[in-house]
C-alpha positions as a Markdown table, in Angstrom:
| # | Residue | x | y | z |
|---|---|---|---|---|
| 1 | Met | 26.9 | -38.0 | 11.3 |
| 2 | Ala | 24.3 | -35.6 | 12.7 |
| 3 | Ser | 21.6 | -34.2 | 10.5 |
| 4 | Ile | 21.7 | -30.6 | 9.3 |
| 5 | Thr | 18.8 | -28.3 | 10.3 |
| 6 | Asp | 20.3 | -24.8 | 10.8 |
| 7 | Ala | 22.6 | -24.3 | 7.8 |
| 8 | Ala | 23.6 | -21.9 | 5.1 |
| 9 | His | 25.4 | -23.0 | 1.9 |
| 10 | Leu | 28.5 | -20.9 | 1.4 |
| 11 | Cys | 29.6 | -21.1 | -2.3 |
| 12 | Ile | 33.1 | -19.6 | -2.4 |
| 13 | Asp | 34.3 | -17.5 | -5.3 |
| 14 | Met | 32.8 | -19.4 | -8.3 |
| 15 | Gln | 33.6 | -16.5 | -10.5 |
| 16 | Asn | 34.5 | -16.0 | -14.1 |
| 17 | Ile | 38.0 | -15.0 | -13.2 |
| 18 | Phe | 38.6 | -18.6 | -12.0 |
| 19 | Ala | 36.7 | -20.2 | -14.9 |
| 20 | Lys | 38.0 | -21.4 | -18.2 |
| 21 | Gly | 39.9 | -18.5 | -19.9 |
| 22 | Gly | 40.0 | -16.4 | -16.8 |
| 23 | Val | 43.1 | -14.8 | -15.4 |
| 24 | Trp | 43.2 | -17.3 | -12.5 |
| 25 | Glu | 41.8 | -20.2 | -14.4 |
| 26 | Thr | 41.1 | -23.2 | -12.2 |
| 27 | Pro | 41.2 | -26.2 | -14.6 |
| 28 | Trp | 38.8 | -28.5 | -12.9 |
| 29 | Met | 36.1 | -25.9 | -12.0 |
| 30 | Glu | 34.0 | -27.3 | -14.8 |
| 31 | Arg | 34.1 | -30.7 | -13.3 |
| 32 | Val | 32.5 | -29.6 | -10.0 |
| 33 | Leu | 30.1 | -27.1 | -11.5 |
| 34 | Pro | 27.2 | -29.6 | -11.9 |
| 35 | Val | 27.6 | -30.7 | -8.3 |
| 36 | Ile | 27.5 | -27.2 | -7.0 |
| 37 | Ala | 24.6 | -26.3 | -9.2 |
| 38 | Asp | 22.7 | -29.2 | -7.8 |
| 39 | Ile | 23.4 | -28.0 | -4.2 |
| 40 | Cys | 22.3 | -24.4 | -5.2 |
| 41 | Ala | 19.1 | -25.7 | -6.8 |
| 42 | Arg | 18.1 | -27.7 | -3.7 |
| 43 | Tyr | 19.0 | -25.0 | -1.1 |
| 44 | Thr | 18.6 | -21.8 | -3.1 |
| 45 | Glu | 17.2 | -19.7 | -0.3 |
| 46 | Arg | 19.9 | -20.8 | 2.0 |
| 47 | Thr | 22.8 | -20.2 | -0.4 |
| 48 | Val | 25.3 | -17.3 | -0.1 |
| 49 | Phe | 27.7 | -16.7 | -3.0 |
| 50 | Thr | 31.0 | -15.0 | -2.2 |
| 51 | Arg | 33.0 | -12.9 | -4.6 |
| 52 | Phe | 36.7 | -12.1 | -4.2 |
| 53 | Ile | 36.9 | -8.5 | -5.3 |
| 54 | Thr | 40.3 | -7.3 | -6.4 |
| 55 | Pro | 41.4 | -3.7 | -6.0 |
| 56 | Gln | 41.1 | -1.1 | -8.8 |
| 57 | Gln | 44.9 | -0.8 | -8.7 |
| 58 | Pro | 47.6 | -2.3 | -6.4 |
| 59 | Gln | 48.1 | 0.9 | -4.5 |
| 60 | Asp | 44.5 | 0.5 | -3.1 |
| 61 | Arg | 45.7 | -2.3 | -0.8 |
| 62 | Arg | 48.2 | -2.4 | 2.0 |
| 63 | Gly | 51.4 | -4.3 | 2.7 |
| 64 | Gln | 51.9 | -7.7 | 1.0 |
| 65 | Trp | 48.6 | -7.4 | -0.8 |
| 66 | Gln | 50.0 | -4.4 | -2.7 |
| 67 | Ala | 53.0 | -6.5 | -3.7 |
| 68 | Tyr | 50.7 | -9.3 | -4.7 |
| 69 | Phe | 48.6 | -7.2 | -7.0 |
| 70 | Thr | 51.6 | -5.5 | -8.4 |
| 71 | Lys | 52.6 | -9.0 | -9.6 |
| 72 | Trp | 49.0 | -9.7 | -10.7 |
| 73 | Gln | 48.2 | -6.4 | -12.4 |
| 74 | Arg | 46.1 | -8.3 | -14.8 |
| 75 | Ala | 43.7 | -9.3 | -12.0 |
| 76 | Thr | 43.1 | -5.7 | -10.8 |
| 77 | Arg | 39.7 | -4.2 | -11.7 |
| 78 | Gly | 41.5 | -1.5 | -13.8 |
| 79 | Asn | 42.6 | -4.3 | -16.2 |
| 80 | Leu | 40.0 | -7.0 | -16.0 |
| 81 | Ala | 37.3 | -7.5 | -18.6 |
| 82 | Pro | 33.8 | -6.5 | -17.6 |
| 83 | Gly | 32.1 | -9.3 | -15.7 |
| 84 | Ala | 35.3 | -11.1 | -14.7 |
| 85 | Leu | 34.4 | -10.9 | -11.1 |
| 86 | Asp | 30.8 | -12.0 | -11.6 |
| 87 | Ile | 29.5 | -15.4 | -10.5 |
| 88 | Val | 29.7 | -17.9 | -13.3 |
| 89 | Pro | 26.4 | -18.0 | -15.3 |
| 90 | Gln | 25.6 | -21.6 | -14.4 |
| 91 | Leu | 25.3 | -20.4 | -10.7 |
| 92 | Ala | 24.4 | -16.7 | -11.1 |
| 93 | Arg | 20.9 | -17.7 | -12.1 |
| 94 | Tyr | 20.1 | -18.8 | -8.5 |
| 95 | Ser | 20.6 | -15.2 | -7.3 |
| 96 | Pro | 18.2 | -13.9 | -6.2 |
| 97 | Pro | 17.0 | -15.4 | -3.9 |
| 98 | Ala | 20.5 | -16.7 | -3.2 |
| 99 | Leu | 22.6 | -13.8 | -1.7 |
| 100 | Val | 26.0 | -12.4 | -2.9 |
| 101 | Val | 28.6 | -11.2 | -0.4 |
| 102 | Asp | 31.7 | -9.4 | -1.6 |
| 103 | Lys | 35.1 | -9.7 | 0.2 |
| 104 | Pro | 38.5 | -8.1 | -0.3 |
| 105 | Ala | 40.6 | -11.0 | 0.9 |
| 106 | Tyr | 40.7 | -14.8 | 1.0 |
| 107 | Ser | 38.4 | -15.4 | 4.0 |
| 108 | Ala | 34.7 | -14.7 | 3.3 |
| 109 | Phe | 34.5 | -13.4 | 6.9 |
| 110 | Phe | 37.2 | -10.7 | 6.5 |
| 111 | Gly | 35.9 | -7.2 | 5.6 |
| 112 | Ser | 32.5 | -8.5 | 4.7 |
| 113 | Arg | 29.0 | -8.6 | 6.2 |
| 114 | Leu | 28.9 | -12.4 | 6.1 |
| 115 | Gly | 29.3 | -13.1 | 9.9 |
| 116 | His | 26.5 | -10.7 | 10.8 |
| 117 | Leu | 24.3 | -12.1 | 8.0 |
| 118 | Leu | 24.7 | -15.7 | 9.3 |
| 119 | Val | 23.9 | -14.6 | 12.9 |
| 120 | Glu | 20.8 | -12.7 | 11.8 |
| 121 | Arg | 19.6 | -15.9 | 10.0 |
| 122 | His | 20.3 | -18.0 | 13.1 |
| 123 | Val | 22.8 | -20.2 | 11.2 |
| 124 | Gly | 24.8 | -22.7 | 13.2 |
| 125 | Thr | 26.2 | -24.8 | 10.4 |
| 126 | Val | 27.9 | -23.7 | 7.2 |
| 127 | Val | 28.0 | -26.1 | 4.2 |
| 128 | Val | 31.0 | -25.1 | 2.0 |
| 129 | Ser | 31.6 | -25.5 | -1.7 |
| 130 | Gly | 33.6 | -23.6 | -4.3 |
| 131 | Ala | 37.2 | -22.5 | -5.1 |
| 132 | Glu | 40.0 | -22.8 | -4.3 |
| 133 | Thr | 40.3 | -25.6 | -1.8 |
| 134 | Asp | 43.7 | -24.5 | -0.5 |
| 135 | Val | 43.2 | -20.7 | -0.6 |
| 136 | Cys | 39.9 | -19.0 | -0.2 |
| 137 | Val | 38.0 | -22.1 | 0.9 |
| 138 | Leu | 40.7 | -22.9 | 3.5 |
| 139 | Ser | 40.7 | -19.3 | 4.9 |
| 140 | Thr | 36.9 | -19.2 | 5.0 |
| 141 | Val | 36.7 | -22.7 | 6.7 |
| 142 | Leu | 39.2 | -21.7 | 9.4 |
| 143 | Gly | 37.3 | -18.4 | 10.0 |
| 144 | Ala | 34.1 | -20.3 | 10.4 |
| 145 | Val | 35.7 | -22.7 | 12.9 |
| 146 | Asp | 37.0 | -19.7 | 14.9 |
| 147 | Leu | 33.5 | -18.2 | 15.0 |
| 148 | Gly | 32.1 | -21.4 | 16.3 |
| 149 | Phe | 30.2 | -22.7 | 13.3 |
| 150 | Arg | 29.8 | -26.4 | 12.6 |
| 151 | Val | 31.5 | -26.8 | 9.2 |
| 152 | Val | 30.5 | -29.3 | 6.6 |
| 153 | Ile | 32.7 | -29.5 | 3.5 |
| 154 | Val | 31.3 | -31.0 | 0.4 |
| 155 | Gln | 34.4 | -32.8 | -1.0 |
| 156 | Asp | 33.1 | -33.3 | -4.6 |
| 157 | Ala | 32.0 | -29.6 | -4.8 |
| 158 | Leu | 35.5 | -28.1 | -4.3 |
| 159 | Cys | 38.1 | -27.3 | -6.9 |
| 160 | Ser | 41.7 | -26.1 | -6.9 |
| 161 | Ser | 44.4 | -25.4 | -9.4 |
| 162 | Ser | 46.7 | -27.6 | -7.3 |
| 163 | Asp | 45.9 | -31.3 | -6.9 |
| 164 | Ala | 48.6 | -31.6 | -4.2 |
| 165 | Gly | 47.1 | -28.6 | -2.3 |
| 166 | His | 43.6 | -30.0 | -2.5 |
| 167 | Asp | 44.7 | -33.5 | -1.3 |
| 168 | Ala | 46.8 | -32.0 | 1.5 |
| 169 | Leu | 43.8 | -30.0 | 2.8 |
| 170 | Met | 41.5 | -33.0 | 2.8 |
| 171 | Thr | 44.0 | -34.9 | 4.8 |
| 172 | Met | 44.5 | -32.0 | 7.3 |
| 173 | Tyr | 40.7 | -31.6 | 7.8 |
| 174 | Arg | 40.4 | -35.4 | 8.6 |
| 175 | Thr | 43.4 | -35.6 | 10.9 |
| 176 | Arg | 43.4 | -32.2 | 12.6 |
| 177 | Phe | 39.9 | -30.8 | 12.6 |
| 178 | His | 37.7 | -33.9 | 12.7 |
| 179 | Gly | 35.9 | -32.5 | 15.9 |
| 180 | Gln | 34.8 | -29.3 | 14.1 |
| 181 | Ile | 34.8 | -30.1 | 10.4 |
| 182 | Asp | 32.8 | -32.9 | 8.6 |
| 183 | Leu | 33.8 | -34.0 | 5.1 |
| 184 | Val | 30.8 | -35.4 | 3.1 |
| 185 | Ser | 29.9 | -36.1 | -0.5 |
| 186 | Ala | 27.0 | -34.2 | -2.2 |
| 187 | Glu | 25.0 | -37.4 | -2.0 |
| 188 | Glu | 25.6 | -37.6 | 1.8 |
| 189 | Leu | 24.7 | -33.9 | 2.2 |
| 190 | Phe | 21.3 | -34.4 | 0.5 |
| 191 | Glu | 20.6 | -37.2 | 3.0 |
| 192 | Met | 21.7 | -35.1 | 6.0 |
| 193 | Trp | 20.0 | -31.8 | 4.9 |
| 194 | Arg | 16.5 | -32.3 | 3.7 |
| 195 | Pro | 14.9 | -29.5 | 1.6 |
| 196 | Asp | 12.2 | -29.1 | 4.2 |
| 197 | Gln | 14.9 | -28.6 | 6.8 |
| 198 | Ala | 16.7 | -26.1 | 4.6 |
| 199 | Thr | 13.7 | -23.9 | 4.2 |
| 200 | Gly | 12.5 | -24.2 | 7.8 |
| 201 | Arg | 9.3 | -26.0 | 6.8 |
| 202 | Thr | 8.2 | -28.9 | 8.9 |
| 203 | Gln | 7.9 | -32.2 | 7.1 |
| 204 | Pro | 4.3 | -33.3 | 6.9 |
C-alpha cells in the first residue's frame, strides 16, 4: 500500500452528544477514543474535527430533516444541554492547532467549508476516523470519493451504535471500493504516514 504524504486527518463527529450519556450515545465510542487520540497527537496540525450541528428547532430544516428532528426534538439545540455538540474533551485539547468544521448534515462536505479548506492545503488523501461508521462516516467517505480524494479509513478508529451496520460497511468498502478506499489499522497508518511527512518537513 502506498505511503501517505499529502493527507489530512478527518475526525468525524466525536462529540459529546454521541458519548456516554448523550442523546445519541454510541456505546463503543470509548473503546476507539484512545486510538483516535493517538492519531490526533501524531498529526495534530493535519487534523480537522467535524461537528454535526443540529437545528435550533425542527422548523429550521427542510423536508425529511424537519420530520427527522420533529422525532428527535431532544437533539435540537433548543433542547440540548450546553456543550452537547462540542468535541469530546479527550480530543478537544488538540484544537487548536487542529481545526473544527461544522456541518448541518451527515456528509462533512455538505454545507461546510471543508472541501475548500482541503484544496487550499493541497490535500490529496483524507484519513478518516470517528462516528458513526454507517452514517456520517459513510456519507463523508463517499463525498470524498466523489471529489477525487484518496480515502484511507482507520478501521480501529471508527465506532457505530450498530455492529451489523459497521461490519456491512467494512465489507462494502473492501468489495466495492477497493480501488478508491484503503482500509488500514492505526498501526499500519503510522507506518504509512510518517510525522515528518504529515508536517511537510523533510526527513534528515
